[in-house]
C-alpha positions as CSV (number, residue, x, y, z in Angstrom):
1,M,31.4,16.4,-85.2
2,S,28.7,15.0,-83.2
3,T,28.5,11.8,-81.3
4,V,25.3,9.6,-81.5
5,I,24.5,7.3,-78.6
6,P,23.8,3.9,-79.5
7,Y,20.0,2.8,-79.0
8,R,20.9,0.4,-76.7
9,S,23.2,2.3,-74.4
10,H,20.5,4.8,-74.0
11,L,18.1,2.0,-72.9
12,A,21.0,0.5,-70.3
13,G,21.1,3.9,-69.0
14,L,17.5,4.7,-68.2
15,A,17.4,1.3,-67.1
16,L,20.0,1.6,-64.4
17,G,18.3,5.2,-63.6
18,A,14.9,3.4,-62.9
19,L,16.8,1.0,-60.7
20,A,18.2,3.5,-58.6
21,L,15.1,5.5,-57.9
22,P,13.5,2.5,-56.0
23,A,16.6,1.8,-54.5
24,A,17.1,5.0,-53.0
25,A,13.6,5.4,-51.8
26,Q,13.7,1.9,-50.5
27,Q,16.7,3.3,-48.2
28,S,15.2,6.6,-47.7
29,F,12.4,4.3,-46.0
30,T,14.1,2.0,-44.1
31,E,16.0,5.0,-42.5
32,D,12.8,6.4,-41.7
33,V,11.4,3.6,-40.2
34,A,15.1,3.0,-38.3
35,S,14.2,6.7,-36.5
36,M,11.3,5.4,-34.9
37,V,13.4,3.5,-32.8
38,T,16.8,5.7,-32.6
39,D,14.2,8.8,-31.9
40,G,11.8,6.7,-29.1
41,K,11.9,6.7,-25.3
42,L,12.8,4.0,-23.3
43,G,11.0,4.2,-19.8
44,L,11.4,2.1,-16.5
45,N,9.0,2.1,-13.5
46,L,9.2,0.7,-10.5
47,R,6.6,0.6,-8.0
48,Y,7.0,-1.1,-4.6
49,R,4.5,-1.5,-2.4
50,Y,3.3,-2.7,1.1
51,E,-0.5,-3.2,1.6
52,F,-1.5,-3.9,5.2
53,V,-5.3,-5.6,5.8
54,D,-7.0,-6.1,9.1
55,Q,-10.5,-7.3,8.3
56,D,-13.1,-9.0,11.0
57,G,-13.7,-12.7,9.9
58,Y,-10.1,-13.1,9.4
59,D,-7.6,-14.8,12.2
60,K,-4.7,-13.6,10.3
61,N,-4.0,-9.9,9.0
62,A,-3.1,-9.7,5.4
63,N,0.8,-8.4,4.8
64,A,1.7,-7.9,1.0
65,S,5.3,-6.6,0.0
66,T,5.2,-6.3,-3.9
67,L,7.4,-4.8,-6.5
68,R,6.0,-3.6,-9.7
69,T,8.4,-3.0,-12.6
70,R,7.3,-1.7,-16.1
71,L,9.4,-1.5,-19.3
72,S,8.2,0.6,-21.7
73,F,9.1,1.6,-25.4
74,Q,7.8,4.7,-27.2
75,S,8.2,5.0,-30.8
76,A,8.9,8.3,-32.6
77,A,6.3,9.1,-35.2
78,L,6.6,8.6,-39.1
79,N,4.2,10.1,-41.3
80,G,1.7,10.1,-38.2
81,F,2.1,6.4,-37.4
82,S,3.6,5.3,-33.8
83,F,3.9,2.1,-31.8
84,L,3.7,1.8,-27.8
85,T,5.2,-1.6,-26.0
86,E,5.2,-2.0,-22.3
87,F,5.8,-5.2,-20.2
88,D,4.9,-5.7,-16.8
89,N,6.3,-8.0,-13.8
90,V,4.7,-8.3,-10.4
91,S,7.0,-9.9,-7.9
92,Y,6.9,-10.4,-4.1
93,V,9.5,-9.0,-1.8
94,G,9.7,-10.7,1.3
95,N,6.2,-11.1,3.0
96,D,3.7,-12.3,1.0
97,D,1.0,-13.6,3.9
98,F,-2.4,-12.7,2.0
99,N,-4.7,-13.0,-0.4
100,S,-3.9,-12.8,-4.4
101,T,-6.9,-14.3,-5.9
102,T,-4.7,-16.8,-7.3
103,N,-2.2,-18.2,-4.5
104,G,-4.9,-20.3,-2.1
105,K,-3.9,-18.2,1.4
106,T,-8.0,-17.8,1.6
107,R,-6.9,-17.4,5.2
108,Y,-6.1,-13.7,5.1
109,P,-7.8,-10.6,3.5
110,V,-7.5,-10.0,0.0
111,V,-4.7,-7.8,-1.7
112,A,-5.6,-8.2,-5.4
113,D,-2.4,-8.1,-6.9
114,P,-1.2,-11.3,-8.4
115,K,2.5,-12.1,-9.4
116,G,3.5,-12.5,-13.0
117,T,4.9,-11.2,-16.3
118,E,3.1,-9.8,-18.7
119,V,2.3,-7.7,-22.2
120,N,0.6,-4.5,-20.2
121,Q,0.1,-2.7,-23.8
122,A,1.1,-3.2,-27.5
123,L,-0.5,-0.9,-30.1
124,L,0.0,1.2,-33.0
125,K,-1.5,4.4,-33.3
126,Y,-2.2,7.1,-36.1
127,N,-2.5,10.8,-35.6
128,W,-3.9,12.8,-38.7
129,R,-5.3,17.0,-37.5
130,E,-7.8,16.1,-35.3
131,L,-8.2,12.3,-35.5
132,T,-6.3,9.5,-33.5
133,G,-6.6,5.9,-34.2
134,S,-5.4,3.0,-32.3
135,Y,-5.1,-1.0,-32.1
136,G,-4.1,-3.1,-29.9
137,R,-3.8,-3.6,-26.2
138,Q,-4.1,-0.4,-24.6
139,V,-4.8,1.8,-21.6
140,I,-8.3,3.1,-22.1
141,N,-9.7,5.9,-19.0
142,L,-12.9,7.6,-20.2
143,G,-14.3,10.5,-18.1
144,I,-13.0,10.3,-14.3
145,Q,-13.1,6.5,-14.9
146,R,-16.2,5.9,-13.0
147,F,-17.3,3.5,-15.8
148,I,-14.8,3.1,-17.7
149,G,-10.8,2.7,-16.3
150,S,-7.6,1.4,-16.1
151,V,-7.3,0.2,-12.2
152,A,-4.1,1.8,-12.1
153,W,-3.9,1.7,-8.2
154,R,-3.1,-2.2,-8.2
155,Q,0.0,-3.3,-9.5
156,N,-1.5,-5.4,-12.6
157,E,-3.1,-2.9,-14.8
158,Q,-6.4,-3.4,-16.5
159,T,-5.9,-3.0,-20.4
160,F,-8.6,-3.5,-23.3
161,D,-7.9,-5.4,-26.3
162,G,-9.4,-3.7,-29.8
163,Y,-9.7,-0.7,-31.7
164,R,-10.1,3.2,-30.4
165,V,-10.9,6.7,-32.2
166,Q,-10.7,9.8,-31.2
167,W,-11.6,13.1,-32.7
168,G,-11.7,16.6,-31.7
169,S,-12.5,20.0,-33.0
170,D,-11.8,23.5,-33.0
171,F,-15.8,24.2,-31.7
172,G,-15.7,22.3,-28.7
173,L,-17.0,18.8,-29.5
174,A,-15.0,15.9,-29.3
175,L,-15.9,12.1,-29.9
176,D,-14.3,9.2,-28.5
177,Y,-15.4,5.7,-29.7
178,A,-13.9,1.9,-28.8
179,Y,-14.8,-1.4,-29.7
180,V,-13.0,-4.0,-27.3
181,Y,-13.1,-7.5,-27.6
182,N,-10.9,-8.4,-24.5
183,V,-10.3,-7.1,-21.2
184,N,-7.1,-8.1,-19.4
185,R,-8.1,-7.9,-16.0
186,I,-6.2,-7.2,-12.5
187,F,-6.9,-10.8,-11.8
188,G,-4.0,-11.8,-14.2
189,P,-1.7,-12.9,-16.1
190,D,-2.4,-16.4,-14.7
191,D,-6.2,-17.7,-15.5
192,D,-6.1,-19.9,-12.3
193,G,-7.6,-17.7,-9.6
194,A,-11.0,-16.8,-8.2
195,Q,-11.4,-14.2,-10.8
196,P,-11.4,-15.0,-14.5
197,D,-8.3,-13.0,-16.0
198,T,-9.4,-11.9,-19.0
199,W,-13.5,-11.1,-20.4
200,H,-13.6,-11.9,-23.8
201,G,-16.8,-10.6,-25.8
202,D,-18.4,-7.6,-28.0
203,N,-18.0,-4.3,-25.4
204,N,-18.8,-0.7,-27.3
205,F,-17.8,2.5,-25.7
206,L,-18.7,6.1,-26.4
207,R,-18.6,9.7,-25.7
208,L,-19.5,12.8,-26.9
209,D,-18.1,15.6,-25.0
210,F,-19.6,19.6,-26.1
211,T,-17.5,22.5,-24.3
212,F,-20.5,24.7,-25.2
213,L,-18.3,27.3,-22.7
214,E,-15.0,27.9,-21.2
215,Q,-15.1,25.4,-18.3
216,H,-18.3,24.2,-18.8
217,T,-18.6,20.9,-21.0
218,L,-21.8,18.5,-21.4
219,T,-21.2,14.8,-22.0
220,A,-23.8,11.9,-23.3
221,F,-22.2,8.1,-23.1
222,S,-23.3,4.8,-23.8
223,Y,-21.5,1.7,-23.0
224,L,-22.6,-1.3,-23.8
225,L,-20.8,-4.3,-22.5
226,D,-21.5,-8.0,-23.9
227,I,-19.0,-10.7,-22.1
228,D,-19.1,-14.2,-22.8
229,D,-19.2,-16.6,-20.0
230,R,-17.2,-18.7,-18.6
231,S,-18.0,-21.6,-17.4
232,A,-14.9,-22.4,-14.6
233,W,-16.9,-19.4,-12.9
234,S,-20.4,-18.5,-12.0
235,P,-22.2,-16.1,-14.3
236,N,-21.8,-13.5,-11.5
237,L,-18.0,-13.5,-12.7
238,S,-18.7,-13.1,-16.1
239,V,-21.7,-13.2,-18.4
240,N,-24.3,-11.5,-15.8
241,N,-21.8,-8.0,-16.1
242,S,-23.0,-7.8,-19.7
243,T,-25.2,-4.5,-19.7
244,D,-26.1,-1.5,-21.4
245,T,-25.7,1.8,-19.8
246,Y,-26.9,5.0,-20.9
247,G,-25.9,8.5,-19.6
248,A,-25.2,12.2,-19.4
249,E,-23.0,14.1,-17.1
250,Y,-22.1,17.7,-16.8
251,N,-18.7,19.0,-15.7
252,G,-18.1,22.8,-14.8
253,K,-17.3,25.8,-13.0
254,L,-18.7,28.7,-11.3
255,G,-16.2,31.2,-10.0
256,P,-14.1,29.2,-7.7
257,V,-16.9,26.3,-7.3
258,S,-16.3,23.2,-9.6
259,A,-19.5,20.8,-10.2
260,R,-20.3,17.5,-11.6
261,I,-23.8,16.1,-12.2
262,A,-24.3,13.1,-13.6
263,Y,-26.8,10.5,-14.3
264,A,-27.1,7.2,-16.1
265,W,-29.6,4.3,-16.6
266,Q,-28.9,0.6,-16.7
267,A,-30.6,-2.4,-18.2
268,D,-29.2,-6.3,-18.5
269,A,-28.0,-7.0,-22.0
270,G,-26.3,-9.9,-24.1
271,D,-26.5,-13.5,-22.3
272,S,-27.3,-12.1,-18.9
273,Q,-29.1,-13.9,-16.9
274,L,-30.3,-10.7,-15.0
275,D,-33.9,-8.7,-15.3
276,Y,-33.3,-5.7,-14.0
277,D,-32.9,-1.7,-14.5
278,A,-31.5,1.0,-12.3
279,D,-30.5,4.4,-11.8
280,Y,-27.1,6.6,-11.5
281,Y,-26.7,9.8,-10.1
282,A,-24.3,11.8,-8.5
283,L,-23.8,15.2,-7.7
284,E,-20.7,16.5,-6.4
285,G,-19.2,20.4,-5.4
286,K,-15.5,21.4,-4.6
287,M,-14.5,24.8,-3.2
288,P,-11.1,26.4,-2.1
289,L,-11.4,28.0,1.1
290,L,-8.7,29.0,3.4
291,G,-6.1,27.7,1.6
292,I,-7.4,24.3,1.3
293,V,-10.1,22.6,-1.4
294,A,-13.5,21.3,0.3
295,Q,-15.3,18.8,-1.4
296,I,-19.3,17.8,-0.8
297,G,-20.9,14.9,-3.0
298,Y,-23.5,12.7,-2.8
299,E,-23.3,8.8,-5.3
300,V,-26.2,6.5,-5.8
301,L,-26.2,3.5,-7.5
302,G,-29.4,1.9,-7.5
303,S,-30.9,-1.3,-7.6
304,D,-34.0,-3.5,-9.1
305,N,-35.4,-6.7,-8.8
306,G,-32.4,-7.6,-6.3
307,V,-29.8,-6.6,-8.6
308,G,-27.3,-3.5,-8.2
309,F,-26.2,-0.7,-10.7
310,K,-22.9,-2.2,-11.7
311,T,-19.7,-0.6,-13.1
312,P,-17.3,-3.6,-13.6
313,L,-15.0,-2.1,-15.8
314,A,-14.6,0.6,-13.6
315,T,-11.5,2.1,-11.7
316,L,-13.5,0.9,-8.4
317,H,-10.7,2.1,-6.0
318,K,-11.4,5.9,-6.3
319,F,-15.0,5.3,-5.5
320,Q,-17.0,4.8,-2.5
321,G,-14.1,4.5,-0.2
322,W,-10.5,3.2,-0.5
323,A,-11.2,0.2,2.0
324,D,-12.9,-1.2,-1.2
325,Q,-16.0,-2.6,0.2
326,F,-18.5,-2.0,-2.1
327,L,-16.5,-3.3,-5.8
328,V,-19.4,-5.3,-6.1
329,T,-22.8,-3.1,-6.0
330,P,-24.8,-4.6,-3.3
331,A,-28.4,-6.1,-3.9
332,D,-29.8,-3.0,-2.4
333,G,-27.7,-0.5,-4.4
334,V,-26.0,1.9,-2.4
335,E,-25.9,5.7,-1.6
336,D,-22.8,7.2,-0.4
337,L,-22.7,10.4,1.4
338,Y,-19.0,12.1,1.5
339,V,-16.7,15.3,2.4
340,G,-13.5,15.9,2.3
341,I,-10.5,18.2,2.0
342,S,-7.4,18.6,0.5
343,G,-4.4,20.9,0.7
344,A,-0.2,20.9,0.8
345,A,2.1,21.1,4.0
346,G,5.2,22.1,2.2
347,P,5.9,19.7,-0.5
348,V,3.4,17.2,0.8
349,N,-0.2,16.9,-0.7
350,L,-2.9,15.6,2.0
351,Q,-6.5,14.4,1.7
352,A,-9.0,13.4,4.1
353,V,-12.6,12.1,3.2
354,W,-15.4,10.8,5.5
355,H,-17.9,8.9,3.8
356,D,-21.5,7.6,5.1
357,F,-22.7,4.5,3.2
358,Q,-26.7,3.5,3.2
359,A,-28.7,1.1,1.0
360,E,-30.6,2.5,-1.6
361,Q,-33.3,0.3,-1.4
362,G,-35.0,-0.5,2.5
363,S,-33.3,1.0,5.4
364,A,-29.9,-0.5,5.6
365,D,-27.0,1.3,7.5
366,Y,-24.1,0.1,5.6
367,G,-21.5,1.8,7.5
368,S,-19.1,5.0,7.1
369,E,-15.7,5.2,6.8
370,I,-12.6,7.4,7.0
371,D,-9.8,7.9,4.4
372,L,-6.2,9.9,4.7
373,A,-3.6,10.3,2.1
374,A,0.0,12.2,2.2
375,T,1.6,11.9,-1.0
376,W,5.5,13.7,-1.6
377,P,6.6,14.2,-5.2
378,V,10.5,14.1,-4.1
379,D,11.3,15.4,-7.6
380,Q,10.7,14.3,-11.1
381,M,11.8,10.6,-10.9
382,L,10.6,9.4,-6.9
383,T,7.4,10.2,-5.5
384,L,6.3,8.3,-1.7
385,Q,2.8,7.8,-0.5
386,L,0.9,6.9,2.8
387,K,-2.7,6.0,2.8
388,Y,-5.2,4.8,5.2
389,A,-8.6,3.5,5.0
390,Y,-10.9,2.6,8.2
391,F,-14.5,0.8,7.5
392,D,-16.9,1.0,10.7
393,S,-19.6,-1.1,9.9
394,D,-22.7,-0.9,11.0
395,D,-24.1,-4.3,10.2
396,S,-21.8,-7.2,10.5
397,A,-24.2,-9.5,8.5
398,L,-23.5,-7.1,5.4
399,Y,-20.0,-6.3,6.0
400,R,-17.4,-6.6,8.6
401,D,-14.9,-3.9,9.7
402,T,-11.8,-3.5,8.2
403,Q,-8.7,-1.7,8.3
404,K,-6.2,-1.0,5.4
405,A,-3.0,0.8,4.8
406,W,-0.3,1.2,2.0
407,L,3.1,2.4,2.3
408,S,4.0,3.3,-2.0
409,V,7.5,4.0,-3.4
410,I,7.7,4.9,-7.1
411,F,10.6,5.0,-9.5
412,N,10.7,6.5,-12.8
413,I,13.1,6.8,-15.3
């Protein structure tokens, strides 16, 4: 005898099944999202630094003892999505006899490491095949950071709020575009110092790389900065840094010799009160020689109408000497001829660089500089570094003799 299932019971079964499906899907989705956290990675970075500055014109030397504590969390990926959060705290450990740009101690030379706590990075990222997109507060380092960089040398890193899209291909072409509406500068997090802690505006960074042969890459770039005026500071500390920069660069290797050739043209932009256009060009070569690497380079930041070529978003400490005398390009521009050597003594990496600085316009000699560094990566968790820079001025009316020394202890977990 056959059994007939009542019509209402059949509908009830279908309804219960329909309800069970989204409930199961919701539970699965919740578990997947939770796995982004449980499978993520928590990181801790401690960087202690002692910095000494002896600069003519100051009756006191700067002695800065600072600790940068960085706590970060990188999530696992879910369907191409991931997120990163990073918090920084800069504190003083003992001696604070220096001008941090916010503490008012102007009798001392500047060590631009203000204390404070802030969100260093907070971004959402999406990866799909050769495409990567990110939104939020993030580190952006383009090329060798000559024009756009994070200034990671300083305790408070420079980060950028905005969007970024990166695309690569199997045929050597790569595209990198970023729109930035806010720059979090090294002078923060408090907005009460000698420099603005942030620059708001409409900034567009575009790079196109083409690797046409193995170890040979051509790059075209445009960096369009439109920085808003900050009424509490002079135009030269805000809106006058609005520039349009277009350029090209070659990086390659011919046998043992590595080479970099770059050119850029720049003009005022946005609401800048300046009126100029200036050139940038650079030549650099490196070659291994008798167990060391020898380096020679020539870099010129030009001048026009009393305004030097500007690189306000660069990682400036990497260029034109570690004594940081040319963070702002002088009105007559600057020519930097430099030679250097690097190598290793056992586990310790050694570097020495000599610079000669002259005006690009006129005949002024700015001075010369010697830079020395020893870096010891003790293990995966601990790195020790000693650095020294001495800038010898040729014209005390333009620049002052300056000595700087650093001891850094870096600990990673």
